PLY file of the C-alpha trace (Angstrom):
ply
format ascii 1.0
element vertex 231
property float x
property float y
property float z
element edge 230
property int vertex1
property int vertex2
end_header
-39.57 -25.34 -6.04
-39.23 -21.63 -5.44
-36.22 -21.06 -7.64
-36.81 -23.63 -10.33
-34.62 -22.74 -13.29
-36.14 -22.41 -16.75
-34.12 -23.55 -19.74
-34.98 -22.76 -23.34
-33.82 -25.35 -25.88
-33.80 -24.18 -29.51
-34.09 -26.87 -32.18
-33.66 -26.68 -35.94
-36.60 -26.86 -38.37
-34.40 -27.64 -41.40
-34.46 -31.17 -42.83
-32.91 -31.18 -46.31
-29.25 -32.06 -46.98
-28.10 -30.08 -50.03
-27.46 -32.06 -53.21
-28.62 -35.38 -51.71
-31.76 -37.31 -50.95
-30.61 -37.51 -47.34
-32.47 -35.82 -44.56
-30.98 -33.97 -41.64
-32.52 -32.16 -38.68
-31.96 -32.49 -34.93
-29.37 -35.07 -33.88
-31.60 -36.85 -31.39
-29.00 -37.61 -28.70
-27.85 -33.98 -28.73
-31.37 -33.06 -27.70
-32.16 -35.94 -25.32
-28.82 -36.06 -23.46
-28.93 -32.36 -22.43
-32.72 -32.45 -21.95
-32.45 -35.09 -19.24
-29.44 -33.42 -17.63
-31.68 -30.36 -17.17
-34.74 -32.36 -16.08
-32.69 -34.39 -13.57
-31.28 -31.15 -12.16
-34.88 -30.14 -11.42
-35.13 -27.56 -14.20
-38.12 -26.79 -16.37
-37.38 -27.08 -20.10
-39.19 -25.26 -22.92
-38.62 -26.24 -26.55
-38.72 -23.85 -29.50
-37.90 -23.98 -33.22
-38.11 -21.52 -36.15
-41.26 -23.14 -37.57
-42.73 -24.51 -34.33
-44.26 -27.98 -34.15
-42.26 -31.18 -34.52
-38.65 -30.63 -35.61
-37.17 -33.02 -38.18
-34.87 -35.69 -36.72
-31.70 -36.77 -38.53
-32.37 -40.44 -39.42
-28.69 -41.26 -38.81
-29.13 -40.30 -35.15
-31.75 -43.03 -34.76
-29.43 -45.82 -35.97
-28.61 -48.35 -33.27
-24.94 -47.35 -32.93
-25.92 -43.74 -32.26
-28.69 -44.42 -29.73
-27.96 -43.11 -26.23
-29.55 -44.07 -22.92
-31.35 -40.73 -23.02
-32.83 -41.60 -26.44
-34.34 -44.75 -24.95
-35.68 -42.83 -21.98
-37.24 -40.30 -24.37
-39.12 -43.07 -26.23
-40.98 -43.90 -23.00
-41.50 -40.31 -21.87
-44.90 -39.05 -23.01
-44.36 -35.57 -21.52
-41.09 -35.06 -23.41
-42.47 -36.53 -26.63
-45.50 -34.23 -26.51
-43.24 -31.20 -25.93
-41.10 -32.31 -28.90
-44.18 -32.63 -31.14
-45.29 -29.13 -30.18
-42.23 -26.90 -29.99
-42.99 -23.21 -29.56
-42.38 -20.63 -32.25
-38.87 -19.30 -31.76
-39.89 -15.74 -32.72
-42.18 -15.57 -29.65
-39.47 -16.50 -27.13
-37.98 -13.88 -24.79
-34.70 -14.16 -22.92
-36.30 -12.56 -19.87
-38.45 -15.65 -19.33
-35.53 -18.08 -19.03
-32.30 -18.63 -17.10
-30.32 -20.08 -20.01
-30.58 -21.14 -23.65
-29.22 -24.32 -25.24
-28.80 -25.22 -28.94
-28.51 -28.92 -29.85
-26.94 -29.83 -33.18
-27.59 -32.04 -36.15
-26.73 -30.44 -39.49
-29.98 -28.45 -39.64
-28.78 -25.36 -37.68
-26.11 -24.52 -40.27
-28.98 -23.59 -42.57
-31.83 -22.14 -40.51
-30.48 -21.08 -37.11
-27.32 -19.59 -38.61
-29.55 -17.15 -40.51
-32.42 -16.74 -38.05
-32.90 -13.16 -36.87
-34.96 -14.09 -33.78
-32.38 -16.63 -32.74
-29.45 -14.25 -33.19
-31.18 -11.58 -31.11
-32.10 -14.10 -28.45
-28.48 -15.21 -28.07
-27.33 -11.61 -27.66
-30.13 -10.92 -25.16
-29.16 -13.92 -23.02
-25.48 -13.15 -23.27
-25.81 -9.48 -22.35
-28.12 -10.35 -19.46
-25.28 -12.53 -18.14
-27.25 -15.71 -18.75
-25.55 -18.85 -20.11
-25.70 -19.65 -23.81
-24.98 -23.33 -24.53
-24.58 -25.00 -27.93
-23.22 -28.32 -29.15
-21.90 -29.78 -32.43
-23.63 -27.81 -35.24
-25.66 -25.85 -32.68
-22.91 -23.18 -32.48
-23.90 -22.24 -36.05
-26.54 -20.11 -34.30
-23.69 -17.89 -33.08
-23.11 -16.82 -36.69
-26.30 -14.74 -36.75
-25.48 -13.22 -33.36
-22.10 -12.17 -34.76
-23.77 -10.66 -37.85
-26.17 -8.65 -35.69
-23.35 -7.56 -33.40
-20.11 -7.44 -35.40
-17.16 -8.49 -33.29
-19.28 -10.63 -30.96
-17.15 -13.73 -31.56
-13.74 -12.08 -31.79
-11.38 -13.78 -29.35
-14.11 -16.05 -27.94
-13.04 -19.60 -27.12
-15.51 -22.04 -28.61
-15.86 -25.66 -29.64
-17.97 -27.02 -32.52
-18.10 -29.84 -35.05
-14.71 -29.70 -36.77
-13.78 -29.73 -40.45
-12.04 -33.08 -39.85
-15.21 -34.57 -38.35
-17.25 -33.16 -41.24
-14.93 -34.91 -43.70
-15.06 -38.16 -41.72
-18.88 -38.30 -41.71
-18.81 -37.76 -45.48
-21.08 -34.73 -45.39
-18.44 -32.14 -46.23
-19.64 -31.56 -49.79
-23.31 -31.29 -48.82
-23.03 -28.36 -46.46
-23.06 -24.70 -47.57
-19.93 -23.94 -45.51
-17.68 -25.57 -42.91
-18.76 -24.51 -39.43
-15.23 -24.50 -37.99
-14.00 -22.27 -40.82
-16.93 -19.85 -40.54
-16.54 -19.46 -36.76
-12.80 -18.80 -37.18
-13.55 -16.25 -39.94
-15.75 -14.43 -37.41
-12.81 -14.26 -34.99
-13.56 -17.19 -32.69
-10.77 -19.39 -31.34
-11.77 -22.99 -32.00
-10.84 -25.74 -29.55
-11.28 -29.46 -30.14
-10.41 -32.86 -28.69
-7.15 -34.41 -29.88
-9.12 -37.29 -31.38
-12.17 -36.67 -33.62
-15.57 -37.54 -32.08
-14.27 -37.52 -28.51
-16.02 -35.24 -26.03
-14.77 -31.67 -25.73
-16.41 -28.72 -23.96
-15.20 -25.13 -23.88
-16.42 -22.43 -21.57
-15.76 -18.74 -22.20
-17.64 -16.71 -19.63
-21.34 -17.28 -20.32
-20.68 -19.07 -23.61
-20.51 -22.88 -23.24
-19.96 -24.93 -26.37
-19.37 -28.61 -27.14
-17.75 -30.27 -30.13
-19.88 -33.25 -31.17
-22.61 -35.72 -30.11
-20.52 -37.15 -27.25
-20.13 -33.60 -25.90
-23.88 -32.94 -25.61
-24.42 -34.21 -22.06
-21.12 -32.75 -20.77
-21.97 -29.33 -22.32
-25.32 -29.35 -20.50
-23.54 -30.35 -17.27
-21.12 -27.44 -17.70
-24.06 -25.06 -18.20
-25.78 -26.42 -15.08
-22.57 -25.81 -13.13
-22.61 -22.15 -14.23
-26.26 -21.78 -13.17
-25.66 -23.43 -9.80
-22.81 -21.01 -9.03
-25.10 -18.00 -9.27
0 1
1 2
2 3
3 4
4 5
5 6
6 7
7 8
8 9
9 10
10 11
11 12
12 13
13 14
14 15
15 16
16 17
17 18
18 19
19 20
20 21
21 22
22 23
23 24
24 25
25 26
26 27
27 28
28 29
29 30
30 31
31 32
32 33
33 34
34 35
35 36
36 37
37 38
38 39
39 40
40 41
41 42
42 43
43 44
44 45
45 46
46 47
47 48
48 49
49 50
50 51
51 52
52 53
53 54
54 55
55 56
56 57
57 58
58 59
59 60
60 61
61 62
62 63
63 64
64 65
65 66
66 67
67 68
68 69
69 70
70 71
71 72
72 73
73 74
74 75
75 76
76 77
77 78
78 79
79 80
80 81
81 82
82 83
83 84
84 85
85 86
86 87
87 88
88 89
89 90
90 91
91 92
92 93
93 94
94 95
95 96
96 97
97 98
98 99
99 100
100 101
101 102
102 103
103 104
104 105
105 106
106 107
107 108
108 109
109 110
110 111
111 112
112 113
113 114
114 115
115 116
116 117
117 118
118 119
119 120
120 121
121 122
122 123
123 124
124 125
125 126
126 127
127 128
128 129
129 130
130 131
131 132
132 133
133 134
134 135
135 136
136 137
137 138
138 139
139 140
140 141
141 142
142 143
143 144
144 145
145 146
146 147
147 148
148 149
149 150
150 151
151 152
152 153
153 154
154 155
155 156
156 157
157 158
158 159
159 160
160 161
161 162
162 163
163 164
164 165
165 166
166 167
167 168
168 169
169 170
170 171
171 172
172 173
173 174
174 175
175 176
176 177
177 178
178 179
179 180
180 181
181 182
182 183
183 184
184 185
185 186
186 187
187 188
188 189
189 190
190 191
191 192
192 193
193 194
194 195
195 196
196 197
197 198
198 199
199 200
200 201
201 202
202 203
203 204
204 205
205 206
206 207
207 208
208 209
209 210
210 211
211 212
212 213
213 214
214 215
215 216
216 217
217 218
218 219
219 220
220 221
221 222
222 223
223 224
224 225
225 226
226 227
227 228
228 229
229 230
C-alpha cells in the first residue's frame, strides 16, 4: 500500500499502585481494542514505552468480566504479542515518522507518562504538525507534560478522560497521586463525560481526540481513523 498510515502507540512502563500491593500498568483492552481498529484499517502500528520492552499489564484488565474480543484475538496473534514484548524506547521516537499517536490507559500513565519529557515533546510535535493525538481513560495524563512544556496548551481544549466519579467507583481514588479530571481542569481543559459512569464517551477538539474509559477505547481509535481518512 502506497499510503499506508503509520500509528505510534505509547504505553506506560509503570506498574506499582501507591500504598497498596496491587499492580497497575496498561489496561489491556485499551491497547488491544484500538490496536485492531488500526490494523483492520490497514495501518502499520509501532509500540513504544518509556522503558522499552514489555509493558506491565494491569491484572484487573485480564479478569474475565473485562476481557474484550480484541483481547482474545491478541492472545492468538504472535505478531502483536512479539511487538508488545519488545516495545521501542519512547525517547527514540520522532513525530515525523508517524501519522498519528495514541495513548492507551490503565493507571500507569498518571505516574510515568504525565511526567515524561520525551512524551510531552512528542505530543506537541504531533499536534503542531497537524497530526492527530489520541488518548483514552488515563492516557490523557500524558497531556499534562505537554501542558507543562507549553503553558496554556490545554486552556479551553475539550477533552474526555477517566472521571473523579469513576475513580471513586473503582476504589482506587486514594492510591493515585492526583485525580486526572481535576488536574486536566486545573490546566484549563474543559472535561466532557458520559451521563452514566463507565459508558463510552469520545471528544474531539481539532487534532486532539480523547476517550473517557475502557469502553471508549475502540470508539476513540475509530474517531482518530476518521480524522486520518479525511486528509
